[in-house]
Structure formats: C-alpha cells, structure tokens
C-alpha positions as CSV (number, residue, x, y, z in Angstrom):
1,M,52.5,98.1,52.3
2,K,49.2,99.7,50.9
3,Y,47.1,99.5,54.1
4,I,50.4,100.4,56.6
5,F,50.7,103.5,54.1
6,L,46.7,105.0,54.5
7,S,47.3,104.2,58.1
8,I,50.0,106.2,58.6
9,L,48.4,109.2,56.5
10,S,45.2,109.1,58.4
11,T,47.0,108.8,61.4
12,F,49.0,112.0,60.2
13,L,45.9,114.5,59.3
14,F,44.0,113.1,62.5
15,L,47.1,114.7,64.3
16,V,46.9,117.7,62.0
17,G,43.5,118.3,62.2
18,H,43.5,118.3,66.2
19,G,46.5,120.2,66.2
20,Q,45.0,123.0,65.0
21,S,44.7,125.9,66.8
22,Y,41.9,128.7,65.9
23,S,41.8,132.7,66.6
24,L,38.4,134.7,66.6
25,Q,39.6,135.6,63.2
26,Q,39.8,132.4,62.0
27,L,36.9,131.0,63.3
28,E,35.1,134.0,61.6
29,A,36.6,133.2,58.1
30,S,35.7,129.5,58.7
31,F,32.2,130.9,59.7
32,L,31.9,133.0,56.3
33,E,32.9,130.4,54.5
34,N,31.2,127.3,55.3
35,N,28.0,128.3,57.1
36,Y,25.1,126.7,55.5
37,A,22.6,128.8,56.6
38,L,24.4,131.9,54.7
39,L,25.0,129.4,51.9
40,A,21.2,129.1,51.8
41,S,20.6,133.2,52.3
42,K,22.7,133.7,49.2
43,F,20.0,131.6,47.2
44,D,17.1,134.2,47.8
45,I,19.5,136.9,46.5
46,S,20.2,135.2,43.0
47,R,16.6,134.2,43.3
48,A,15.4,138.1,43.6
49,E,18.2,138.8,40.4
50,A,16.4,136.7,38.5
51,E,12.8,138.0,39.1
52,V,14.2,141.6,38.3
53,I,15.1,140.2,35.0
54,Q,12.2,138.2,34.4
55,E,10.1,141.7,35.1
56,R,12.3,143.6,32.5
57,V,10.3,141.2,29.9
58,W,7.9,142.2,27.6
59,P,4.9,140.0,27.2
60,N,4.6,137.7,24.5
61,P,2.8,138.8,21.1
62,T,-0.4,136.7,20.1
63,I,-0.7,135.3,17.1
64,Y,-4.2,133.5,16.0
65,I,-5.5,131.6,12.8
66,D,-9.2,131.3,13.0
67,Q,-12.6,130.8,10.4
68,V,-10.5,128.2,8.4
69,N,-12.7,126.0,6.6
70,L,-12.0,122.5,6.1
71,W,-14.5,121.4,3.3
72,S,-16.9,124.0,1.1
73,N,-20.2,124.2,-0.3
74,R,-21.5,125.4,-4.1
75,T,-22.1,128.9,-3.1
76,V,-18.1,129.3,-2.5
77,D,-16.1,132.0,-4.6
78,L,-13.3,130.5,-6.3
79,L,-9.9,132.4,-5.2
80,P,-6.9,132.8,-6.3
81,R,-4.3,129.8,-5.7
82,L,-2.2,129.4,-2.6
83,I,0.3,126.2,-3.1
84,G,0.1,124.6,-6.7
85,E,-3.7,124.5,-7.2
86,Y,-4.7,124.6,-3.5
87,G,-6.3,127.4,-2.2
88,R,-9.4,128.1,-4.7
89,K,-11.9,127.4,-1.8
90,Q,-10.0,128.2,1.3
91,Q,-10.9,130.9,3.6
92,L,-9.0,131.4,7.0
93,V,-8.3,134.7,8.9
94,A,-5.2,135.5,10.9
95,G,-4.0,138.1,13.1
96,L,-1.1,139.1,15.7
97,E,-1.5,141.1,19.2
98,Q,0.7,142.6,21.5
99,L,-0.3,143.8,24.9
100,I,1.2,147.1,25.3
101,E,1.0,148.6,28.9
102,T,0.7,152.2,29.9
103,A,1.3,154.6,32.4
104,G,5.0,153.4,32.7
105,K,3.8,149.8,34.9
106,R,6.5,147.5,33.5
107,K,8.8,150.0,35.1
108,K,7.2,150.3,38.4
109,R,7.2,146.7,38.6
110,V,10.7,146.5,38.0
111,V,11.5,149.1,40.5
112,I,9.5,146.8,42.9
113,K,11.3,143.8,42.0
114,Q,14.5,145.7,42.4
115,L,13.3,146.9,46.0
116,E,12.6,143.1,46.9
117,Q,16.1,142.3,45.6
118,K,17.5,145.0,47.9
119,T,15.5,143.6,50.6
120,S,17.0,139.8,50.1
121,I,20.7,141.6,50.0
122,Y,19.5,143.2,53.7
123,E,18.1,140.0,55.0
124,F,21.7,138.0,54.3
125,E,23.6,140.8,55.9
126,E,21.2,141.1,58.9
127,L,21.7,137.2,58.9
128,T,25.4,137.4,58.5
129,R,25.9,140.3,61.5
130,E,23.2,138.3,63.6
131,L,25.2,134.9,63.1
132,K,28.5,136.5,63.5
133,K,27.2,138.3,67.0
134,E,26.5,135.0,68.4
135,L,30.2,133.1,67.2
136,R,31.8,136.2,68.9
137,Q,29.6,136.2,72.1
138,A,30.0,132.5,72.3
139,Y,33.7,132.8,71.8
140,Y,33.8,135.5,74.8
141,R,31.8,133.1,77.2
142,L,34.4,130.3,76.4
143,A,37.0,132.7,77.3
144,S,35.4,133.7,80.4
145,L,34.8,129.8,80.8
146,S,38.0,128.9,80.3
147,Q,39.7,130.8,82.8
148,E,36.9,129.5,85.5
149,H,37.5,126.0,84.7
150,Q,41.1,126.3,85.1
151,Q,41.1,127.9,88.9
152,L,37.9,125.5,89.5
153,E,40.1,122.4,88.5
154,A,43.2,123.6,90.7
155,I,40.6,124.1,93.4
156,V,38.9,120.9,93.0
157,A,42.4,118.8,92.9
158,L,43.3,120.8,96.2
159,F,39.7,119.6,97.9
160,K,40.6,116.2,96.5
161,Q,43.4,115.7,98.2
162,L,42.3,117.3,101.1
163,N,39.5,114.8,101.4
164,E,41.9,111.8,101.1
165,Q,44.2,112.8,103.5
166,Y,41.5,114.1,106.2
167,E,39.7,110.7,105.4
168,R,42.9,108.9,106.5
169,Q,43.4,111.1,109.4
170,V,39.9,110.7,110.8
171,V,40.7,106.9,110.8
172,L,43.7,107.8,113.1
173,E,41.4,110.2,115.2
174,N,43.9,112.9,114.1
175,V,41.3,115.2,112.9
176,S,37.6,115.3,113.9
177,R,34.9,113.8,111.9
178,V,32.9,116.9,111.4
179,D,35.7,118.7,109.8
180,Y,36.3,115.5,107.6
181,H,32.5,115.8,106.5
182,R,33.0,119.6,105.9
183,V,35.7,118.7,103.3
184,Q,33.7,115.9,101.8
185,S,31.0,118.4,101.1
186,E,33.0,121.2,100.1
187,Y,34.4,118.8,97.8
188,V,31.4,117.0,96.1
189,S,30.4,120.8,95.5
190,L,33.3,121.5,93.8
191,R,32.6,118.6,91.7
192,K,29.3,119.3,90.8
193,E,30.0,123.2,89.9
194,Q,32.6,121.9,87.7
195,V,30.3,119.3,86.2
196,D,27.9,122.3,85.4
197,L,31.1,124.3,83.8
198,E,32.1,121.9,81.5
199,D,28.2,121.6,80.4
200,D,28.2,125.2,79.7
201,I,31.8,124.6,78.2
202,A,30.1,122.1,75.8
203,E,27.2,124.2,75.0
204,D,28.9,127.0,73.5
205,L,31.7,124.7,71.8
206,E,28.6,123.0,70.1
207,K,27.2,126.4,69.1
208,L,30.7,127.3,67.7
209,R,31.1,124.0,65.6
210,V,27.6,124.8,63.9
211,L,28.3,127.8,62.9
212,T,31.8,127.0,61.4
213,Q,31.2,124.0,60.4
214,L,34.5,122.8,62.2
215,E,33.2,119.3,63.4
216,G,35.3,118.3,66.8
217,L,36.7,121.5,68.0
218,R,37.7,121.2,71.2
219,L,38.1,124.1,73.9
220,S,42.2,123.4,74.0
221,Q,42.2,124.7,70.0
222,L,40.7,127.8,71.2
223,V,43.5,130.8,71.4
224,F,42.4,133.4,73.7
225,D,44.5,136.5,73.7
226,T,45.2,137.7,77.0
227,Q,46.2,140.9,76.6
228,E,42.7,141.7,74.7
229,Q,41.3,141.1,78.2
230,Q,43.1,143.8,79.6
231,R,42.2,146.2,76.7
232,M,39.2,148.7,76.7
233,K,37.6,148.6,73.1
234,P,37.1,152.4,71.6
235,L,33.6,153.4,71.1
236,P,32.4,155.9,68.2
237,A,31.4,159.7,69.3
238,D,28.8,159.6,67.1
239,I,27.4,156.0,67.7
240,L,23.2,157.2,68.0
241,E,24.0,158.6,64.2
242,L,25.9,156.1,63.3
243,A,23.0,153.7,64.0
244,M,20.3,155.6,62.5
245,G,22.4,155.4,59.3
246,Q,24.0,152.1,59.4
247,N,21.3,149.8,61.1
248,I,20.2,147.1,58.7
249,G,16.3,146.8,60.5
250,I,16.6,150.5,59.7
251,K,17.8,150.3,56.1
252,R,15.4,147.3,55.3
253,Q,12.0,149.5,56.7
254,A,13.1,152.6,54.5
255,T,13.3,150.0,51.4
256,E,9.9,148.4,52.8
257,L,8.3,152.1,52.7
258,E,10.2,152.7,49.2
259,K,8.4,149.6,47.7
260,A,4.7,150.3,49.7
261,G,5.3,153.9,47.8
262,T,6.0,152.2,44.2
263,Q,2.9,150.1,44.6
264,L,0.8,152.8,45.3
265,M,1.9,154.4,41.9
266,L,1.4,151.2,40.5
267,E,-2.4,150.9,41.4
268,K,-3.1,154.0,40.6
269,A,-1.4,153.8,37.0
270,Q,-4.0,150.3,36.9
271,R,-6.6,152.7,36.6
272,K,-5.4,153.7,33.0
273,P,-6.2,151.5,30.6
274,D,-3.9,148.9,28.5
275,L,-3.7,148.9,25.0
276,T,-3.7,146.1,22.2
277,L,-2.5,146.5,19.1
278,M,-3.9,144.4,16.6
279,L,-2.7,143.0,13.0
280,G,-5.0,140.7,11.0
281,Y,-5.3,139.2,7.6
282,D,-8.3,137.6,6.2
283,R,-8.6,135.7,3.1
284,G,-11.9,135.4,1.4
285,G,-14.1,136.8,4.0
286,N,-14.2,140.3,3.1
287,T,-15.0,142.4,-0.1
288,M,-11.2,142.3,-0.5
289,Q,-10.3,138.7,-1.2
290,D,-6.8,139.6,0.6
291,F,-7.2,141.8,3.3
292,I,-5.0,143.0,5.7
293,G,-6.0,145.2,8.6
294,V,-4.9,147.1,11.8
295,G,-6.7,147.6,14.9
296,V,-6.2,148.5,18.8
297,S,-8.9,147.7,22.1
298,V,-8.9,149.1,25.1
299,D,-10.8,148.5,28.3
300,L,-13.3,151.0,29.2
301,P,-13.0,152.1,32.9
302,V,-16.8,152.2,33.9
303,F,-17.3,150.0,36.4
304,N,-13.9,148.9,37.5
305,K,-11.4,152.3,38.4
306,N,-9.2,150.1,40.9
307,K,-10.1,152.5,43.9
308,G,-9.7,149.5,46.6
309,N,-6.6,148.4,45.6
310,I,-5.5,151.8,45.6
311,K,-7.1,152.4,49.3
312,A,-5.3,149.4,50.5
313,A,-2.0,150.7,49.1
314,E,-2.4,153.6,51.0
315,F,-3.1,152.2,54.0
316,Q,-0.1,150.0,53.4
317,V,2.3,153.2,53.0
318,K,1.1,154.5,56.3
319,K,1.8,151.2,58.0
320,E,5.3,151.4,56.8
321,E,5.8,154.6,58.0
322,A,4.6,154.1,61.7
323,V,6.8,151.1,61.8
324,Q,9.5,152.6,60.7
325,H,9.0,155.5,63.7
326,A,8.5,152.6,66.0
327,L,12.1,150.9,64.8
328,K,14.2,154.4,65.1
329,W,12.3,154.8,68.2
330,E,13.4,151.3,69.6
331,L,16.6,151.5,68.1
332,E,17.4,154.8,69.9
333,S,16.7,153.3,73.1
334,A,18.3,149.9,72.9
335,V,21.5,151.8,71.8
336,I,21.5,154.2,74.9
337,R,20.3,151.5,77.2
338,L,23.6,149.1,75.6
339,N,25.9,152.2,75.7
340,G,25.1,153.0,79.1
341,Q,25.8,149.0,80.3
342,L,29.0,149.1,78.5
343,Q,29.9,152.5,80.3
344,K,29.6,150.9,83.6
345,Y,31.3,147.6,82.8
346,Q,34.4,149.6,81.7
347,H,34.4,151.9,84.8
348,S,34.2,148.6,86.5
349,L,37.1,146.8,84.7
350,S,39.0,149.8,84.9
351,D,38.8,149.7,88.5
352,W,39.5,146.7,88.8
353,P,43.2,145.6,90.6
354,T,45.6,144.7,87.7
355,D,47.2,142.1,89.8
356,A,44.1,140.8,91.2
357,S,45.0,137.4,89.6
358,M,48.3,137.0,90.0
359,G,49.7,134.8,92.3
360,R,46.4,133.2,93.3
361,Q,47.8,129.2,93.3
362,D,50.6,130.7,95.4
363,M,48.5,132.0,97.9
364,L,46.2,128.9,97.5
365,D,49.2,126.6,98.5
366,G,50.1,128.9,101.2
367,Y,47.1,128.8,102.7
368,K,47.0,124.8,102.6
369,K,50.4,124.9,104.5
370,H,48.9,127.2,107.4
371,L,46.0,125.0,107.2
372,Q,48.5,121.9,107.7
373,S,50.4,123.6,110.4
374,G,47.3,125.1,112.4
375,Q,47.7,128.5,111.6
376,V,44.0,129.0,110.1
377,T,41.3,126.9,110.5
378,L,39.3,124.6,108.0
379,I,36.6,127.1,108.1
380,E,39.1,130.0,107.5
381,F,40.7,128.1,104.3
382,I,37.0,127.4,103.1
383,D,36.3,130.9,103.3
384,F,39.2,131.7,101.5
385,T,39.1,129.2,98.8
386,Q,35.2,130.6,98.4
387,A,36.2,134.4,98.3
388,S,39.3,133.9,95.9
389,R,36.8,131.6,93.6
390,D,34.3,134.4,94.1
391,A,36.3,137.3,93.2
392,H,37.7,135.9,90.1
393,K,34.3,135.0,88.6
394,A,32.8,138.3,89.5
395,Y,36.1,139.7,87.0
396,L,35.1,137.1,84.4
397,D,31.5,137.8,84.6
398,T,32.0,141.6,84.2
399,W,34.6,141.3,81.6
400,E,32.2,138.7,79.4
401,N,29.2,140.8,79.9
402,Y,31.5,144.1,78.6
403,N,32.1,141.8,75.5
404,I,28.7,140.4,75.0
405,T,27.1,144.2,75.2
406,Y,29.9,145.8,73.0
407,E,28.9,142.8,70.3
408,E,25.2,143.4,70.8
409,L,25.8,147.2,70.4
410,Q,27.8,146.8,67.0
411,Y,25.2,144.4,65.9
412,L,22.4,147.0,66.4
413,V,24.6,149.8,65.0
414,G,25.5,147.6,62.0
415,K,29.4,148.4,61.6
416,D,32.0,147.0,63.5
417,F,33.7,149.8,65.6
C-alpha cells in the first residue's frame, strides 16, 4: 500500500510540474531566485564588506619581554623580592609598542576598500542585467520561433499529404513523375528546415533552463502574449542623458577613477613616517632598580620618499580618466546606433498589415483545392507557399530583432523603461 501511495504521489507531482506554465515575469522571478551565477556573485559583495570591516581595525600592539637571566654570578646586585623569596637576583626588560599611522593612511585604505565594495555591487548588478537580457532575448526568440514552427508544421503536414497522394498517382500515371519529384523535393527541404528550426528552439530552451534552473522546461510551457507582439514599447526622450547617468559600466569606471585618486592620496601620505609609541619596564638593568620609561620611534625619510609609487599612482589616475572618456564615447555611439535601429524596426512593424497573418491556413487549404481542381499549377502552389512563409518569417524576424534591440538598449542604459 505504501508503494502504491508513493507511486500515485510521484505521478501527481510529475503531472503538476509538467502542467506548469511560465510567463516572462515568472521566468525572471525563477532566474533571480535560483541562478547560481548570481548566488556566487553575492559572495563577492559579502567578502568586500568583510574587508571593509577588517581595514577599520587598528594594528595590534606589540608586547615583549627581554634580557631575562636564567642564572647569576657573584657580581649580581641583590634586588627586592618578586614572589616569596624569588626575584632577588632576577633581571628583566618588558615593553609595549603601538604603531600610530599618520596622515590618515588607515582612513584612506578604508575608503579604498569601500570603493572596492561598491565595485562588487556594480559587478553584481551588471551580471544580473546581462543575464536578464539574455533571458529576455531567448524568450523573444522562442516566441518568434514558436510561431514559425507552427506555420512550418502545417505546411510540412500539407506537403506530406501531397507527397503521399502524388506517390500513388504517379503509379497510376495520373500525374507526371516530374511533378512528383518536385513535391517530394519540396517536402524533403521543408523537413530539413523543420529539423534546423527545432535545433534552434532546443538551443534557446536550454539557455532558459540554465538561467532559470527549471529542469525539463518545454516550449509548450511558455506563455507568449499575442497582444504584446502588436504593441510598441515606449522609449524615454532623454535616453542619452539617462544612459550617461545610469549605465553600470560608466558608474563602475567612475568608482575606479575615484579609487585611483584615493590611492594617489594614500601614496602621498606614505611620505610621512608613522610613529611607534613605546612603554618600557627595566628591572635591575639601569640606575633605578624598577625603571619605567616611555619613548617614540619614527623612520627618517632620507632615502625613500615614495616618489616611484606616487608617480605610478598619478599615471593610474590618468589611465582611468582616459578609460572613462572612451567608455562614454562608446556608450553614446552604441545608444544612438541602437535607438536608430529600433526606430526603423518600429516603423516597419507599424506599416505591416494588421491582418497579414489572419486566414493563412484557410488560404493554403483553398490553394490546395485549386491545385487539385487544376485551377493553379504545382509551380504556382509551391511559389505561393514559399511566399506566404517568407512574408510571415520576415514579420517574425523584424519583431524579434525589435525586441532583442530593445533589450540591448535597456541593458546599455542600465534601467528598464
């Protein structure tokens, strides 16, 4: 009974899982929750936070005990006891040292670590947007391929039926062998296109499975909004200014430039020597039996004034400035180019007849009847099916390119419109 119950439960869960449908929003939710690349990238942010905490910590003080005599000779001076009778001949030196950094070096290092943490956050955001862009583009390609596959399946089924009919009729010598070979060749060619199309679908489905971690995701489970395909998406009027302020690459480069500037200030601060404060205790080694003294040590910047590191940091600042200018120029060119492409796709889709795809199957069936009645020739029928497919594919390609370009533009701007 137990095994029967488990079998029924497993079957139920299998049917429920395979009956689940996924819209684009649901795919994105699964992606944000389950994608391993994002989960791994979050650890970089946590690591950077821990490094900021560590950089705030002062260096540990140093304690030392020195000049402890394990024996004595007859020249020893007797000292007061330490513990009981012990310590009359015991000498030792103890001290405590603490490094004090000058010129705000520690604060500057903390700022650098905070900027590195900021960079980790930008890298996480960039990875998220890049993978989300890939997910959306794969979804739109599948939406286009799905419609193309449906039309191709109908035409393949039609030519399969024609091929079987012509195969029977050529034996009865009711049709020419040339016409039979034309139908057969067209059928084989269509089957080849169908296989290639299914390979493309499988490739994009695998990409969605990897991104969302939805194992066994099938094309039939994806929900495509047919009304969305007729709707043009708005674009902000100040898209170029928005891109300059929101693009993650620009933000990250600005952080790198700020970090290079802070590193330059740190290298200049390194010219100022640090101080080491000392507190010492001397028993039996000085004119006083129990001597406590304080002191300070400092490096003399005679030979090393950190000139090389300062010069290198200055060059790094100039390099980051040049990179920033190059990124802004590339971003401006890419936004203008993609915006122009998007406008062309939008005009093309707007000019497309709204009823171009309506009644396509009825027209094919009608042409098939005309073929069988002899009102159209086989060549005319094949030309019509090819022209119908080409027109539909042209529309789907334009719609797909429009959406892929739109997502590319959103990724560059760094914000969903």
